N, C-alpha and C positions, 0 to 999 in steps of 0.2 A: 348604412355605412358598411363598406366591405373592408375587412382586415385580413391580410395574408400573413401567416406566421411562418417564419423560417425555423424549422426544427432540424436543420442539418447538424452534423456532429460538432462543428465549431461553436454552435450556440450552446453546447453543453459544457463549455470550458470557461474558466476564469469568472465564474459567478454570473454569466450572461443569462443562463436559464432562470435563475432566481430573480435577477433584475427584470427580465421579461414578464415573469409571473406577477411581480409586484406592480409593474407598469400597467399590465392588463387589468388587474384588480382596481387600481385607481381610475383608469380610463372608463371601465364599466360603471363605476360609481358616478362619474361625471356625465355619462351618456345613458343613464338608466331609462330615460324616456325616448331614446332613439333606437330604432331597429338596427341591430348590428349583426352582420354575418361574418363568421370566421372560417377561413380556408387554410389548409396546410399548403405550403409552398411546393412540397415534393411533387414532381410530375407536372406542375403547371407550365404552360407555355402560351405566349401571346401577349396581347395588350389588355390591361385592366385599368382603364383611364380614370375610374372613380375609386380605386382601391388604395389602401394604405398598407405598405409592407413594413413589417417589424423584423429587422435582420442586422447581422454584422457584415453583410456583403460578401461572405465567403460561401457561395453556392454556385451550382452549375446550370440551373434552370435559365432559359432565355425568356425573360418577361420584360414588360414595360408597365410601370405604375405611375399614378399621379404623384404620390409622395412616399417617402420612406422615413423610418425612424431608425437611426444608427445605434446599435448596442455594442459596448465594449471599447476598450482603449485601442484594440487592434482592428477596429471596424475598417473595412475597405471602402473609404469614402469615394474614391475614384469610381468604383463600380456602381455604388449607390447613386452617384450623380449622373452616371451614364444612363441608368434605367429609370430615373425619376425626374420629374420637373422641379421637385423641391425635396430637400433632405433636412431633417431635423435631428438634433441630438435628443437622446432619451430624456434628458432633463426638461425639455421644452414641451411638456404635456399640454399646457394650456394653449400654446401656439398651434400645436397639432390639432387640437379640438376646434379652435377657431377656423383654421384653414380648411379642415374637412367639412365643417358646417357650411362654409362658403361654396365648396365644391358641390355638396348636395343641393344647395339652393339654386345654383346655376343649372344643375342637371334637371331640376323639376320645372 
């Protein structure tokens, strides 16, 4: 499972950094038997059809991903919906896990 993490400046505001860290900790515990790769969003470009993006949608990189998890009350949902086939709220961790497991199963 590939996870792309948005570390742009806006992710350091309004508790989003802390929320992201806690989300990742919980997700890692739920996926401890799944091989997970993490990439930094900065500088990425192109299509990542089997990747999950963790972001508030305030970034300049031009990418496409399978799904996104929106962080923060100010999340740019319009942008996240433009670059993702599915967008989840950060509270929907179990739905994210279920969706990404289906993506991985289809890929194999």
